[in-house]
C-alpha positions as CSV (number, residue, x, y, z in Angstrom):
1,A,-28.3,-60.6,15.2
2,V,-26.8,-61.8,18.5
3,G,-28.1,-58.6,20.2
4,G,-31.5,-59.2,18.6
5,M,-31.6,-62.7,20.0
6,Q,-30.8,-61.3,23.4
7,Y,-33.6,-58.8,23.1
8,L,-36.1,-61.4,22.0
9,R,-35.1,-63.6,24.9
10,E,-35.7,-60.7,27.3
11,Q,-39.1,-60.2,25.8
12,G,-40.0,-63.9,26.2
13,V,-39.8,-64.7,22.5
14,R,-38.4,-68.2,21.8
15,V,-35.9,-68.5,19.0
16,P,-36.4,-70.3,16.7
17,Q,-39.8,-71.6,17.8
18,E,-41.5,-68.2,17.6
19,C,-39.0,-66.1,15.6
20,A,-36.2,-67.1,13.2
21,V,-33.0,-65.0,13.3
22,A,-30.1,-64.9,10.9
23,G,-26.9,-62.8,10.7
24,I,-24.2,-62.0,8.2
25,G,-20.5,-62.6,8.6
26,N,-20.0,-66.0,10.2
27,L,-18.2,-64.5,13.2
28,L,-17.0,-66.8,16.0
29,V,-19.8,-65.6,18.2
30,S,-22.4,-67.0,15.8
31,R,-21.1,-70.5,16.6
32,V,-20.9,-70.1,20.4
33,V,-24.3,-68.5,21.2
34,E,-27.2,-70.7,22.1
35,P,-28.9,-71.6,19.9
36,A,-26.1,-71.3,17.3
37,L,-26.9,-68.4,14.8
38,T,-27.7,-69.1,11.2
39,T,-25.5,-66.9,9.2
40,V,-24.3,-65.9,5.7
41,D,-20.6,-66.5,5.1
42,C,-19.5,-63.9,2.6
43,F,-15.9,-65.0,1.8
44,Y,-14.4,-61.6,2.7
45,E,-11.0,-62.4,1.2
46,E,-12.6,-62.9,-2.3
47,V,-14.7,-59.7,-1.8
48,G,-11.5,-57.8,-0.9
49,G,-9.7,-59.2,-3.8
50,M,-12.4,-58.1,-6.2
51,A,-12.6,-54.6,-4.7
52,A,-8.8,-54.3,-5.1
53,R,-8.9,-55.4,-8.7
54,L,-11.7,-52.9,-9.4
55,L,-9.8,-50.1,-7.8
56,L,-6.6,-50.9,-9.7
57,E,-8.5,-51.0,-13.0
58,A,-10.2,-47.7,-12.2
59,L,-6.8,-46.1,-11.5
60,E,-5.3,-47.5,-14.7
61,H,-8.1,-46.5,-17.0
62,G,-9.2,-43.3,-15.2
63,E,-12.8,-44.3,-15.0
64,R,-15.2,-45.6,-12.4
65,P,-16.1,-49.3,-12.4
66,S,-19.6,-50.0,-13.6
67,G,-21.8,-53.0,-13.5
68,I,-23.0,-55.5,-10.9
69,H,-20.5,-57.8,-9.5
70,F,-21.8,-61.0,-7.9
71,M,-19.7,-62.6,-5.1
72,P,-19.9,-66.1,-3.8
73,Y,-21.6,-66.8,-0.4
74,R,-23.0,-69.7,1.5
75,I,-25.8,-69.9,4.1
76,L,-24.8,-71.8,7.2
77,E,-28.0,-73.0,8.7
78,R,-27.8,-73.5,12.4
79,G,-30.2,-73.5,15.3
80,T,-31.9,-70.1,14.9
81,V,-34.1,-71.0,11.9
């Protein structure tokens, strides 16, 4: 998303006045670019924990995990929308 913002700036497109931009991951760079990047914070530790539990269950029971697993997230609205 930061690279996209840079490209838009080079093309003369104003963010957010002419184009909204959002990213995923809530990396440090999202807070220090100008304007600050709106991002989705995905709680990677919880996602990793769920993946580990699913893997261990699959190894114990000898079958692949099934279903849809919803993970928490939050949208951090900043200056790009």
